[in-house]
N, C-alpha and C positions, 0 to 999 in steps of 0.2 A: 868767778873767772870770766873775764870779758875778752873778746877778740877785737881788735881795732879793725875798722873797715878796710884800710889799705892792705893789711895782712890777709884778710878774708878774701878780698878781690883777687890777690895774687894766687892764693891757693886754689880758689874756684877756676881762675883761668888756666892755671897749669893742669889742674885736673882734667878739665874739659878739652884742652888741647891734646892731652894724652890719648883720650878715647875718640878722637875726631876723624880717625882714618878709615871710617866705614859710615854708610848711610845710617842715620838714626832710625830704629826700627818702628818708633811710635809716631812718627810724623803725621799720620793721618788717623791717630786713635780717636780723635774727637768725632769722627764719622760714625762711630759705633756707640752712641749714646745708650746707657743703660746696659752695656755689656760688661759683666763682671770679670771677664776672662776665665781662666781655669779655676781660680781660687776665690775671689770676691773680697770685699772689705774686711770681713772677719777672719781671714785667714792669719796664718803665722808666717807664711812666706813673704808676704810684703814687708812688715817690719824687719825681717831678717836680711833680706836682699837689699832693702832700702837703707841700710845702716853703713857706716863707714868701716866696720869690721870685715865687710865684704872684700876690701882690698887685700887683707891679710889672707882671708879665706881662698881668694883666687889663686895667690901665690901657693898657699898649701896644696891646693888641688893639683897644680902643675907638678909639685914635688911627688905627691902620692901617685899620680898617674905615670910618672917617670920611673916607678919601682917595677913596672911590668914590661918586661923586654919586648913582647910582641906589640903592645900598644905603642911603645916608644919607637919600634921599627917602623910602624906606619906613619909617625910624625917625621922621622928622619927621611924616609923614602920618598914622601909625597907632599911634604910641607916646605913652605918658603920662610919658616919662621926665623932663620938665621939671616935672611936677606931683608925680610920685611916684618920685623917683630911688632912694630906698632900696628901694622894692619892686621896682623893674627890677633893681637890683643883687643883691638877694636872690634873685629868680627865676633870674638868670643864674647866680648862684652855685649854686643848687639843681640845675640842669641839668649843670653841670660836674661837680659832686659825684656826682649820680647815674650819669653815663655813665662817669666814672673809677672810682669805687668801689662802684657798685651791684651787686646780684645781677642776672642776666639779666632776671628780670621787672621790675626797677627800671629798668634800662636802657631796656627796651621802652616802659615807661611815660613815662619822660622824653622820649624821642624823639617818642612819639605826641603828647605835649602841645605840643611846639614845632611839629611838622608840622601839627597842627590849627590852632595859632594863626597859622601862616605862609600858610595857603590863602587867606583873604580880602585879603592884602596885596598890592595892586597898584595901579597908577597911572602919572602921568607925571612924571618929575623935572623941575626948573625948566629944564633944558636941553632939554626935549621929548622925552626917550626913554622908552619903555615900561619899567616894571620889574615884577617879580613875585618875592616872597620865595621862591616854590617854584622859580623857574628854576635849574637845575644850576649855572650860572655864578656867580650872585649868592650862592647858598648855598655855593658853593666859596670865594668871596672871604671870606666871614664866617667860615666853618670854618678855611680855611687861615690866615687872620690870627690866629686863636685858637691854633692849634697852633704856628704859627712863634713866636708871641710868648710862649707859656709855655716854649718851648724856649730861645729867645734869652735870655730873663731868667733861666733857671736857669743858663745857661752863663756869664752875666756876674755873677750875684748868688747862685748857689746854693752849698751847702756844698763842692761840688767840681764840677770840669769833666767832663761826660760824654765817654767815648770816641766817636769817629767811628761805631763800630758801635752804641753804645748811643743816639747822637743819631738814627741812621737807624732803629733799632727803634722809638724814641718816635714818629717821623713815621709809621711803617707802622702802628703801633698806633692812632694818632688818626685816620688814614685809615679804619679800621672805622667809627668814629663817623660821619664825613662820608658814608660810603657809606649808612648807615642813613637819613640825611637826603636822599638823593638828589643829594648834591653831586657836581659833576664840572667840571673835572679834579681828581684827587686825587694829587699827587706822593707818592712813596713813600720818598723819602730827604731828609735835610736840605738838601743843596745844591740839589736840583731844586726843593724847597719854597720856599726863599729866592729862587731865580732866578725862579720863575713869578710870585711875588708882585711882584717888582721889575720884571716885565715886562709886566703887564697894562695894555694901552693906554688902557683907559677911564678912568684916573684923571685927575682934573682939579679945581682949586679951584673953590669955589662959595660963594655967601652962606651956605648952609646949614652948609657946613664951617667957616666963620669962627665962626658961633653955636655950632657944636658944640664947637669947640676952646676957646672961651671958657667953655663950660659945664663941659668936662672939666678945665680949669686951675683953675677955682675953683666946685666944686659945693657945694650947699648942705648940708654935712655937720655933724655935732655939732662944737662948738668944739674939744673935745680932739683930735679926729681931724684937723683941718684942717691943721695944721702938719706932721704926719707925712705926710699924703696929698701935700701939695706937693712935699716931698722926693722920694716915690716918682714923682710925675708927671714930675719934672725927670730922675730917673734912667731912667725909661722913654724919654724923649726921646733920650738918649744911645745907646739901642740900635736906633734906627730907621735904615734905610738911607738914604743921602744923598738919593736920589730921593723917597721918600716923605716924608722930613723937610722937603725943599724944598717939595713940593706942599702940605704943611700949613702952611708959613709959620712953621716952629718952628726954633729954634736951641738949640744945646747950651750951657747955663750952665757956666761954669767951675767945677770941683770937683764937679759934679753926680753924677758916676759915683761918686767916692770917698765922697761923703756918703750916697748911696744905698746903697752896699755896707755901710757901717757901720750904717745904720739897718735894713737888712734883718737883719745878724746880731744886731742887738739884739732884734729881733722873733722871730727864731729861738730866741734864748736864753729869750725870755719865753714864747712860745706853744708851743714845741716843734713836731713835725709834727702835721699835721692829724689830729684824732681819728677823722674818718671814714676815713682809711687804717688805723687801728687796728681799726676795726670791720670793714673789709673782710678784713684778715689774720685776725682771730678767726673770721669767718664761713667763711672758706675752710680753716680748720683749720690754718693755718701758725704757726710760732713767732713770737711778737711780739719784735722786736728791742729790746734794752734801752736806756734812756736817750734814746729818741726822743720819747717822748709826755709832755707835761706836763699835759694837760687831762683833766678827766672826759669819759666818753663822752657824746655829745649825748642818745643814747637813755636816760640816767640822770639828765638834768637836767630839773627841772620847768618851767624857763623857755623851753625849746625850743618853737617853734610846731610844732603837729601838725594 
């Protein structure tokens, strides 16, 4: 299967525009020559976060996070996600990019930004329970949901299925990021991560959850993106555990997994792997794999926010 260059260019441009509402976190990564970051070229994190399946994983993570009433209360009470959804999306993407692919100073900077922004986030959820974004258990729910979602969606929609050893390595690598944020507990293999998420007793439906799911199902995205986003949303739902899917009031749409798989394959053909992954490889001094990367480097594009 081939992708015409006009189609590829449109997909690349639309995707880059979607995430262009925050400064690019690796703008100066070339200054840290030889720095492997947290993980290095032989890690599992780089190919997982660098793949197009990460788009489905990001949606899934938001759905899983919405199942926890206290986590969601913090978002509703202290976030501008409804007024600035693309800004929040871009900032979250910048954090994931920096911690996955950044040099160690860039990782530290991203973690410091998130930690600082979380300090004032506290209050009471609608069911009367106290919450604090800095609490280890709530930080663990957010972090573990993200790690499990990226892994699950790579296993479902990635270019190949990770071995059990690779999946466990990915979870252990991601736990290093969670530890920097003070999250606990942090499962260290794929099975214990999935089991922990499915066993957390605090999950419950809420009015905020219903509103959040409605927003995530149909966010105010640019028109060309909406159709593809809905496919990816439906694909993400197919990967949720029965307990969390039931808690969220979601159902699997017939054919959603197959359509999602085809869509992710097309995105992979058009976008290639993340250019941030290529930047990390070059910074670390490792050989760049052939045929993985289709885009120019973000550090070479004049349109990238700095």
